[in-house]
C-alpha positions in Angstrom: 127.9 -80.6 -55.2 125.9 -79.1 -52.5 127.5 -77.0 -49.8 127.2 -78.2 -46.1 124.7 -75.7 -45.2 122.6 -76.4 -48.2 122.8 -80.1 -47.6 121.8 -79.7 -44.0 118.6 -77.7 -45.1 117.5 -79.7 -48.0 118.5 -83.4 -48.0 116.5 -84.7 -45.0 113.4 -82.7 -46.0 113.4 -83.9 -49.7 114.0 -87.6 -48.8 111.4 -87.6 -46.1 108.9 -86.0 -48.4 109.5 -88.9 -50.9 108.5 -91.3 -48.2 105.0 -90.0 -48.3 104.6 -90.6 -52.2 101.9 -93.0 -53.4 104.3 -94.6 -55.8 106.2 -97.5 -54.2 109.5 -97.0 -56.2 109.5 -93.3 -55.0 109.2 -94.4 -51.4 111.9 -96.9 -52.0 114.1 -94.3 -53.6 113.5 -92.1 -50.6 114.5 -94.7 -48.0 117.7 -95.8 -50.0 118.6 -92.1 -50.5 118.4 -91.3 -46.8 120.5 -94.4 -46.1 123.1 -93.6 -48.7 123.5 -89.9 -47.2 123.4 -91.1 -43.6 126.8 -89.6 -42.8 125.5 -86.0 -43.6 123.1 -85.8 -40.9 123.3 -84.6 -37.2 122.1 -86.7 -34.3 119.2 -84.4 -33.5 117.9 -84.5 -37.0 118.2 -88.4 -37.2 116.3 -88.7 -33.9 113.6 -86.1 -34.5 113.1 -86.4 -38.2 114.5 -89.3 -40.0 114.0 -92.3 -37.8 110.3 -91.4 -37.1 109.8 -91.2 -40.8 111.6 -94.5 -41.5 109.7 -96.3 -38.7 106.4 -95.7 -40.7 107.9 -97.3 -43.6 108.5 -100.6 -41.8 104.9 -101.3 -42.2 104.7 -100.4 -46.0 102.6 -102.3 -48.4 105.7 -103.0 -50.6 108.1 -105.6 -49.2 111.2 -103.9 -50.8 110.4 -100.7 -49.0 110.0 -102.5 -45.7 113.3 -104.2 -46.1 115.1 -101.1 -47.0 113.6 -99.3 -44.0 114.8 -101.8 -41.6 118.3 -101.6 -43.2 118.3 -97.8 -42.9 117.0 -97.8 -39.4 119.8 -100.1 -38.4 122.3 -97.9 -40.2 121.1 -94.8 -38.4 121.1 -96.5 -35.0 124.5 -97.8 -35.5 
């Protein structure tokens, strides 16, 4: 229900911020949300903001977060 300009400003920032949460289900939700909304981001935003944030999640203490991070990175690279 967000306009394109609002999506561009808010989505990536909100979901990347969720990746820094101490609660593993919140981090998992952030990774899955980024993956689910991958078609809304421009290449520059993916390269500079999203993939670097997701790469940190590949060494997360929670196995589910790590698995989803790898899936999301593959999605964004593809």
